[in-house]
MARFINU-787789 format. One record per residue (C-alpha): residue number from 1; residue in one letter; x, y, z. Coordinates in nm, 3 decimals, decimal comma. Example, Ala and Ser with C-alpha at 12.3 -4.5 7.8 and 13.67 -1.06 7.14 Angstrom:
BEGIN
+-----+------+---------+---------+---------+
! seq ! type !      c1 !      c2 !      c3 !
+-----+------+---------+---------+---------+
!   1 !    A !   1,230 !  -0,450 !   0,780 !
!   2 !    S !   1,367 !  -0,106 !   0,714 !
+-----+------+---------+---------+---------+
REM end
This chain:
BEGIN
+-----+------+---------+---------+---------+
! seq ! type !      c1 !      c2 !      c3 !
+-----+------+---------+---------+---------+
!   1 !    M !  -0,171 !   6,433 !   3,056 !
!   2 !    K !   0,007 !   6,346 !   2,721 !
!   3 !    L !  -0,027 !   6,703 !   2,621 !
!   4 !    V !   0,115 !   6,837 !   2,945 !
!   5 !    S !   0,405 !   6,570 !   2,906 !
!   6 !    K !   0,474 !   6,684 !   2,541 !
!   7 !    I !   0,484 !   7,068 !   2,656 !
!   8 !    A !   0,705 !   6,996 !   2,944 !
!   9 !    T !   0,950 !   6,796 !   2,715 !
!  10 !    G !   0,944 !   7,081 !   2,454 !
!  11 !    I !   1,019 !   7,342 !   2,736 !
!  12 !    A !   1,294 !   7,126 !   2,863 !
!  13 !    S !   1,436 !   7,080 !   2,520 !
!  14 !    I !   1,430 !   7,456 !   2,457 !
!  15 !    L !   1,617 !   7,509 !   2,802 !
!  16 !    I !   1,877 !   7,254 !   2,701 !
!  17 !    V !   1,939 !   7,418 !   2,371 !
!  18 !    L !   1,947 !   7,765 !   2,528 !
!  19 !    S !   2,183 !   7,650 !   2,793 !
!  20 !    A !   2,414 !   7,486 !   2,549 !
!  21 !    W !   2,418 !   7,797 !   2,318 !
!  22 !    M !   2,494 !   8,019 !   2,625 !
!  23 !    F !   2,771 !   7,790 !   2,724 !
!  24 !    Y !   2,924 !   7,790 !   2,362 !
!  25 !    Q !   2,917 !   8,174 !   2,369 !
!  26 !    M !   3,064 !   8,225 !   2,723 !
!  27 !    A !   3,315 !   7,927 !   2,736 !
!  28 !    P !   3,581 !   8,131 !   2,523 !
!  29 !    V !   3,515 !   8,425 !   2,744 !
!  30 !    I !   3,596 !   8,220 !   3,076 !
!  31 !    A !   3,904 !   8,070 !   2,905 !
!  32 !    G !   4,032 !   8,397 !   2,778 !
!  33 !    F !   3,963 !   8,596 !   3,115 !
!  34 !    G !   4,126 !   8,328 !   3,315 !
!  35 !    A !   4,435 !   8,310 !   3,104 !
!  36 !    K !   4,474 !   8,683 !   3,084 !
!  37 !    S !   4,410 !   8,741 !   3,458 !
!  38 !    L !   4,665 !   8,457 !   3,573 !
!  39 !    C !   4,925 !   8,600 !   3,325 !
!  40 !    S !   4,890 !   8,952 !   3,440 !
!  41 !    C !   4,877 !   8,869 !   3,821 !
!  42 !    A !   5,164 !   8,626 !   3,814 !
!  43 !    Y !   5,410 !   8,793 !   3,583 !
!  44 !    V !   5,329 !   9,164 !   3,626 !
!  45 !    G !   5,196 !   9,147 !   3,976 !
!  46 !    G !   5,446 !   8,881 !   4,102 !
!  47 !    R !   5,165 !   8,677 !   4,268 !
!  48 !    S !   5,169 !   8,288 !   4,304 !
!  49 !    A !   4,944 !   8,097 !   4,081 !
!  50 !    E !   4,756 !   7,954 !   4,385 !
!  51 !    S !   4,672 !   8,301 !   4,507 !
!  52 !    V !   4,522 !   8,393 !   4,166 !
!  53 !    L !   4,329 !   8,060 !   4,131 !
!  54 !    T !   4,167 !   8,105 !   4,456 !
!  55 !    N !   4,091 !   8,481 !   4,466 !
!  56 !    E !   4,043 !   8,572 !   4,100 !
!  57 !    L !   3,939 !   8,249 !   3,940 !
!  58 !    G !   3,777 !   8,051 !   4,211 !
!  59 !    T !   3,423 !   8,141 !   4,185 !
!  60 !    F !   3,149 !   8,022 !   3,939 !
!  61 !    P !   3,143 !   8,064 !   3,644 !
!  62 !    L !   3,509 !   8,112 !   3,613 !
!  63 !    S !   3,563 !   7,783 !   3,833 !
!  64 !    L !   3,437 !   7,601 !   3,521 !
!  65 !    G !   3,794 !   7,652 !   3,371 !
!  66 !    T !   4,132 !   7,497 !   3,420 !
!  67 !    F !   4,412 !   7,746 !   3,435 !
!  68 !    E !   4,800 !   7,699 !   3,459 !
!  69 !    L !   5,116 !   7,879 !   3,426 !
!  70 !    N !   5,387 !   7,789 !   3,199 !
!  71 !    R !   5,701 !   7,984 !   3,322 !
!  72 !    T !   5,926 !   7,837 !   3,044 !
!  73 !    D !   5,776 !   8,079 !   2,790 !
!  74 !    S !   5,617 !   8,328 !   3,033 !
!  75 !    S !   5,260 !   8,247 !   2,942 !
!  76 !    A !   4,939 !   8,128 !   3,108 !
!  77 !    Y !   4,672 !   7,888 !   2,974 !
!  78 !    G !   4,311 !   7,855 !   3,007 !
!  79 !    S !   4,059 !   7,571 !   2,924 !
!  80 !    V !   3,686 !   7,504 !   2,968 !
!  81 !    F !   3,658 !   7,118 !   2,973 !
!  82 !    G !   3,923 !   7,100 !   2,704 !
!  83 !    L !   3,678 !   7,229 !   2,445 !
!  84 !    F !   3,763 !   7,587 !   2,441 !
!  85 !    E !   4,118 !   7,714 !   2,509 !
!  86 !    A !   4,308 !   8,044 !   2,544 !
!  87 !    K !   4,658 !   8,140 !   2,597 !
!  88 !    A !   4,816 !   8,470 !   2,715 !
!  89 !    I !   5,179 !   8,567 !   2,690 !
!  90 !    F !   5,392 !   8,811 !   2,888 !
!  91 !    R !   5,631 !   9,051 !   2,720 !
!  92 !    K !   5,850 !   9,285 !   2,941 !
!  93 !    G !   5,724 !   9,637 !   2,953 !
!  94 !    L !   5,409 !   9,547 !   2,750 !
!  95 !    G !   5,222 !   9,312 !   3,006 !
!  96 !    C !   5,015 !   9,020 !   2,897 !
!  97 !    T !   4,833 !   8,972 !   2,564 !
!  98 !    I !   4,567 !   8,692 !   2,466 !
!  99 !    I !   4,667 !   8,500 !   2,150 !
! 100 !    H !   4,371 !   8,544 !   1,924 !
! 101 !    E !   4,344 !   8,563 !   1,539 !
! 102 !    L !   4,711 !   8,625 !   1,501 !
! 103 !    P !   4,986 !   8,371 !   1,529 !
! 104 !    E !   5,180 !   8,377 !   1,872 !
! 105 !    N !   5,516 !   8,409 !   1,696 !
! 106 !    E !   5,396 !   8,712 !   1,497 !
! 107 !    I !   5,301 !   8,892 !   1,809 !
! 108 !    R !   5,620 !   8,796 !   1,998 !
! 109 !    T !   5,858 !   8,902 !   1,715 !
! 110 !    R !   5,672 !   9,223 !   1,619 !
! 111 !    L !   5,744 !   9,380 !   1,960 !
! 112 !    P !   5,928 !   9,135 !   2,178 !
! 113 !    G !   5,946 !   9,369 !   2,473 !
! 114 !    L !   6,029 !   9,717 !   2,594 !
! 115 !    A !   6,298 !   9,843 !   2,828 !
! 116 !    I !   6,120 !  10,058 !   3,071 !
! 117 !    V !   6,335 !  10,302 !   3,277 !
! 118 !    R !   6,121 !  10,415 !   3,591 !
! 119 !    P !   6,210 !  10,724 !   3,781 !
! 120 !    V !   6,342 !  10,697 !   4,148 !
! 121 !    L !   6,124 !  10,897 !   4,372 !
! 122 !    S !   6,297 !  11,084 !   4,674 !
! 123 !    D !   6,242 !  10,919 !   5,011 !
! 124 !    T !   6,274 !  11,255 !   5,186 !
! 125 !    L !   5,982 !  11,419 !   5,023 !
! 126 !    A !   5,622 !  11,318 !   5,122 !
! 127 !    W !   5,354 !  11,193 !   4,870 !
! 128 !    P !   5,274 !  11,288 !   4,606 !
! 129 !    Y !   5,629 !  11,447 !   4,541 !
! 130 !    G !   5,818 !  11,160 !   4,680 !
! 131 !    S !   5,784 !  10,828 !   4,858 !
! 132 !    G !   5,810 !  10,962 !   5,214 !
! 133 !    I !   5,540 !  10,931 !   5,469 !
! 134 !    P !   5,442 !  11,267 !   5,646 !
! 135 !    D !   5,528 !  11,294 !   6,020 !
! 136 !    S !   5,186 !  11,416 !   6,113 !
! 137 !    I !   4,827 !  11,432 !   5,978 !
! 138 !    P !   4,566 !  11,712 !   5,998 !
! 139 !    H !   4,426 !  11,773 !   6,347 !
! 140 !    D !   4,056 !  11,736 !   6,232 !
! 141 !    I !   4,085 !  11,373 !   6,145 !
! 142 !    D !   3,904 !  11,121 !   6,363 !
! 143 !    L !   4,182 !  10,846 !   6,392 !
! 144 !    D !   3,947 !  10,599 !   6,550 !
! 145 !    A !   3,682 !  10,629 !   6,295 !
! 146 !    L !   3,951 !  10,609 !   6,014 !
! 147 !    Q !   4,111 !  10,283 !   6,161 !
! 148 !    Q !   3,777 !  10,126 !   6,205 !
! 149 !    A !   3,670 !  10,201 !   5,834 !
! 150 !    L !   4,009 !  10,040 !   5,722 !
! 151 !    T !   3,946 !   9,743 !   5,937 !
! 152 !    D !   3,577 !   9,694 !   5,797 !
! 153 !    I !   3,691 !   9,730 !   5,447 !
! 154 !    F !   3,921 !   9,428 !   5,483 !
! 155 !    E !   3,696 !   9,203 !   5,696 !
! 156 !    D !   3,526 !   8,936 !   5,499 !
! 157 !    K !   3,161 !   8,892 !   5,567 !
! 158 !    G !   3,160 !   8,514 !   5,513 !
! 159 !    A !   3,264 !   8,254 !   5,247 !
! 160 !    T !   2,969 !   8,375 !   5,017 !
! 161 !    H !   3,075 !   8,742 !   5,031 !
! 162 !    P !   3,451 !   8,770 !   5,040 !
! 163 !    M !   3,564 !   9,122 !   5,047 !
! 164 !    N !   3,901 !   9,055 !   4,840 !
! 165 !    T !   4,017 !   9,401 !   4,931 !
! 166 !    R !   4,396 !   9,423 !   4,832 !
! 167 !    A !   4,475 !   9,794 !   4,919 !
! 168 !    V !   4,328 !  10,111 !   5,042 !
! 169 !    V !   4,499 !  10,442 !   5,025 !
! 170 !    V !   4,336 !  10,742 !   5,183 !
! 171 !    I !   4,415 !  11,085 !   5,072 !
! 172 !    Y !   4,286 !  11,399 !   5,254 !
! 173 !    K !   4,373 !  11,766 !   5,143 !
! 174 !    D !   4,660 !  11,634 !   4,909 !
! 175 !    Q !   4,820 !  11,439 !   5,192 !
! 176 !    L !   4,848 !  11,077 !   5,249 !
! 177 !    I !   4,688 !  11,001 !   5,588 !
! 178 !    A !   4,638 !  10,630 !   5,589 !
! 179 !    E !   4,708 !  10,301 !   5,390 !
! 180 !    K !   4,647 !   9,935 !   5,445 !
! 181 !    Y !   4,733 !   9,628 !   5,237 !
! 182 !    A !   4,613 !   9,259 !   5,235 !
! 183 !    D !   4,870 !   8,978 !   5,317 !
! 184 !    G !   5,119 !   8,965 !   5,009 !
! 185 !    F !   5,048 !   9,316 !   4,893 !
! 186 !    D !   5,224 !   9,638 !   4,962 !
! 187 !    Q !   5,259 !   9,984 !   4,807 !
! 188 !    H !   5,465 !   9,848 !   4,522 !
! 189 !    S !   5,229 !   9,591 !   4,413 !
! 190 !    A !   5,101 !   9,604 !   4,053 !
! 191 !    L !   4,734 !   9,564 !   4,052 !
! 192 !    T !   4,503 !   9,530 !   3,750 !
! 193 !    G !   4,381 !   9,878 !   3,645 !
! 194 !    W !   4,054 !   9,760 !   3,454 !
! 195 !    S !   3,868 !  10,080 !   3,352 !
! 196 !    M !   4,085 !  10,299 !   3,546 !
! 197 !    T !   4,299 !  10,272 !   3,231 !
! 198 !    K !   4,037 !  10,485 !   3,046 !
! 199 !    S !   4,173 !  10,775 !   3,240 !
! 200 !    M !   4,525 !  10,701 !   3,123 !
! 201 !    T !   4,402 !  10,694 !   2,756 !
! 202 !    N !   4,240 !  11,049 !   2,822 !
! 203 !    A !   4,549 !  11,168 !   2,970 !
! 204 !    M !   4,751 !  11,065 !   2,672 !
! 205 !    M !   4,488 !  11,233 !   2,448 !
! 206 !    G !   4,525 !  11,567 !   2,654 !
! 207 !    V !   4,909 !  11,553 !   2,612 !
! 208 !    M !   4,866 !  11,508 !   2,231 !
! 209 !    V !   4,641 !  11,796 !   2,224 !
! 210 !    H !   4,900 !  11,999 !   2,418 !
! 211 !    Q !   5,170 !  11,882 !   2,165 !
! 212 !    K !   4,931 !  11,990 !   1,878 !
! 213 !    R !   4,924 !  11,638 !   1,755 !
! 214 !    L !   4,549 !  11,614 !   1,786 !
! 215 !    N !   4,240 !  11,833 !   1,761 !
! 216 !    I !   3,962 !  11,661 !   1,946 !
! 217 !    Y !   3,691 !  11,870 !   1,784 !
! 218 !    E !   3,784 !  11,730 !   1,438 !
! 219 !    P !   3,614 !  11,414 !   1,288 !
! 220 !    A !   3,804 !  11,108 !   1,414 !
! 221 !    H !   4,007 !  10,956 !   1,131 !
! 222 !    V !   3,870 !  10,596 !   1,142 !
! 223 !    P !   3,930 !  10,394 !   0,822 !
! 224 !    E !   3,605 !  10,207 !   0,851 !
! 225 !    W !   3,412 !  10,535 !   0,828 !
! 226 !    S !   3,575 !  10,671 !   0,510 !
! 227 !    A !   3,310 !  10,607 !   0,274 !
! 228 !    G !   3,147 !  10,931 !   0,126 !
! 229 !    D !   2,792 !  10,862 !   0,262 !
! 230 !    D !   2,890 !  10,697 !   0,593 !
! 231 !    P !   2,709 !  10,905 !   0,871 !
! 232 !    R !   2,981 !  10,785 !   1,120 !
! 233 !    K !   3,252 !  11,001 !   0,961 !
! 234 !    Q !   3,127 !  11,310 !   1,130 !
! 235 !    I !   3,185 !  11,162 !   1,483 !
! 236 !    T !   3,448 !  11,379 !   1,655 !
! 237 !    V !   3,711 !  11,250 !   1,896 !
! 238 !    D !   3,550 !  11,474 !   2,168 !
! 239 !    Q !   3,242 !  11,283 !   2,132 !
! 240 !    L !   3,427 !  10,953 !   2,158 !
! 241 !    L !   3,611 !  11,080 !   2,466 !
! 242 !    R !   3,269 !  11,169 !   2,624 !
! 243 !    M !   3,109 !  10,830 !   2,514 !
! 244 !    S !   2,840 !  11,019 !   2,335 !
! 245 !    S !   2,918 !  10,899 !   1,969 !
! 246 !    G !   2,597 !  10,729 !   1,916 !
! 247 !    L !   2,767 !  10,401 !   1,814 !
! 248 !    H !   2,579 !  10,075 !   1,895 !
! 249 !    W !   2,745 !   9,891 !   2,201 !
! 250 !    E !   2,649 !   9,651 !   2,474 !
! 251 !    E !   2,860 !   9,666 !   2,779 !
! 252 !    D !   2,764 !   9,354 !   2,967 !
! 253 !    Y !   2,997 !   9,139 !   3,136 !
! 254 !    T !   2,744 !   8,859 !   3,240 !
! 255 !    K !   2,718 !   8,713 !   2,897 !
! 256 !    A !   2,873 !   8,722 !   2,555 !
! 257 !    S !   2,846 !   9,082 !   2,442 !
! 258 !    N !   3,019 !   9,338 !   2,244 !
! 259 !    A !   3,255 !   9,399 !   2,548 !
! 260 !    T !   3,336 !   9,038 !   2,642 !
! 261 !    N !   3,375 !   8,926 !   2,267 !
! 262 !    M !   3,601 !   9,221 !   2,203 !
! 263 !    L !   3,821 !   9,167 !   2,502 !
! 264 !    Y !   3,850 !   8,785 !   2,496 !
! 265 !    K !   3,791 !   8,670 !   2,141 !
! 266 !    K !   3,938 !   8,950 !   1,895 !
! 267 !    A !   4,290 !   9,073 !   1,814 !
! 268 !    D !   4,198 !   9,420 !   1,675 !
! 269 !    M !   3,981 !   9,549 !   1,964 !
! 270 !    G !   3,960 !   9,891 !   1,822 !
! 271 !    R !   3,803 !   9,761 !   1,486 !
! 272 !    V !   3,534 !   9,589 !   1,697 !
! 273 !    A !   3,413 !   9,918 !   1,801 !
! 274 !    A !   3,481 !  10,083 !   1,464 !
! 275 !    I !   3,267 !   9,843 !   1,276 !
! 276 !    Q !   2,945 !   9,908 !   1,501 !
! 277 !    P !   2,657 !  10,094 !   1,327 !
! 278 !    L !   2,526 !  10,429 !   1,447 !
! 279 !    Q !   2,239 !  10,366 !   1,675 !
! 280 !    Y !   2,170 !  10,743 !   1,784 !
! 281 !    A !   2,283 !  11,074 !   1,657 !
! 282 !    P !   2,618 !  11,191 !   1,812 !
! 283 !    D !   2,553 !  11,367 !   2,138 !
! 284 !    E !   2,197 !  11,239 !   2,174 !
! 285 !    V !   2,274 !  10,959 !   2,414 !
! 286 !    W !   2,551 !  10,884 !   2,656 !
! 287 !    Y !   2,638 !  10,523 !   2,704 !
! 288 !    Y !   2,946 !  10,372 !   2,882 !
! 289 !    S !   3,153 !  10,199 !   2,625 !
! 290 !    S !   3,501 !  10,011 !   2,657 !
! 291 !    G !   3,465 !   9,981 !   2,279 !
! 292 !    T !   3,502 !  10,353 !   2,241 !
! 293 !    S !   3,807 !  10,351 !   2,471 !
! 294 !    N !   3,984 !  10,089 !   2,262 !
! 295 !    L !   3,895 !  10,291 !   1,936 !
! 296 !    L !   4,045 !  10,604 !   2,092 !
! 297 !    S !   4,358 !  10,385 !   2,184 !
! 298 !    R !   4,379 !  10,281 !   1,831 !
! 299 !    L !   4,368 !  10,636 !   1,709 !
! 300 !    I !   4,661 !  10,704 !   1,943 !
! 301 !    R !   4,841 !  10,434 !   1,789 !
! 302 !    Q !   4,775 !  10,541 !   1,435 !
! 303 !    T !   4,911 !  10,894 !   1,512 !
! 304 !    L !   5,224 !  10,786 !   1,696 !
! 305 !    G !   5,326 !  10,448 !   1,541 !
! 306 !    D !   5,363 !  10,109 !   1,715 !
! 307 !    E !   5,669 !  10,166 !   1,922 !
! 308 !    Q !   5,595 !  10,518 !   2,039 !
! 309 !    Y !   5,247 !  10,417 !   2,107 !
! 310 !    Y !   5,385 !  10,186 !   2,382 !
! 311 !    L !   5,645 !  10,427 !   2,492 !
! 312 !    F !   5,422 !  10,732 !   2,508 !
! 313 !    P !   5,219 !  10,659 !   2,827 !
! 314 !    Y !   5,569 !  10,590 !   3,014 !
! 315 !    N !   5,739 !  10,890 !   2,873 !
! 316 !    E !   5,479 !  11,154 !   2,874 !
! 317 !    V !   5,242 !  11,053 !   3,166 !
! 318 !    I !   5,351 !  10,778 !   3,406 !
! 319 !    N !   5,719 !  10,881 !   3,460 !
! 320 !    K !   5,650 !  11,250 !   3,470 !
! 321 !    L !   5,403 !  11,185 !   3,740 !
! 322 !    G !   5,603 !  10,961 !   3,928 !
! 323 !    I !   5,352 !  10,679 !   3,912 !
+-----+------+---------+---------+---------+
REM end
């Protein structure tokens, strides 16, 4: 019995240490994610703190954190038991940035904000050429089935499985045929883009190729790979775009990983990806990597310079498409 008791005690001790280590790794991620989400949803999306706390930050493990807005300096604060803290600041035209590894004042003064001029879309032209709504829809659409699908998408399946659907837009044969929004949201609401932003990065790359600023089939100019015998220096921009670079990466949001550490603990996210070792030969393995996308974003910034880097997506992609 004493042996069994010792084994049980040993296992319990191991589990306690493991849990404490996992908490130590994830708590800064929780604080950073919460601060950034609250900041973006409130200052960019125009939502109330109560809505964000309930819908974005109300479930475990995010519920371990405490989050609040400070509208006097356009910031949001996150804390996990007062032991791990994070702050995100809003700058007009730039969105929200988590303060990590760089002084807040340096971030604010380096680029305090941008004046963004958005195009005014014609309300006499239908989507996608304007903001108008078409008078009719194609005759082969089953309207009853369409409306039922929209209803189902917004209907919660119970407290344990909330749908949290914010908006649905249905396009058929280049025509807007249906749209529906949750309470507090409409066609003008700014929603978090998450990895859809990767498509914006790729579009910016395409514009730069068209402008002859970039050749994607040449090796990527990454300073960390400049040593003569570094095998990574042969990785091309094309291989980075296709996420086939062979760089080591762990895209896991359930724990402290390359992805979560990059997003919520580091200031230079492109560098996090750049310092990863080569795990496979380029084009040997495809692996989804947000690190690769941030490395591409840094390459764009190196080419354009700081201010043009921020204006470029507006001037060359967003405004021209009327987004």
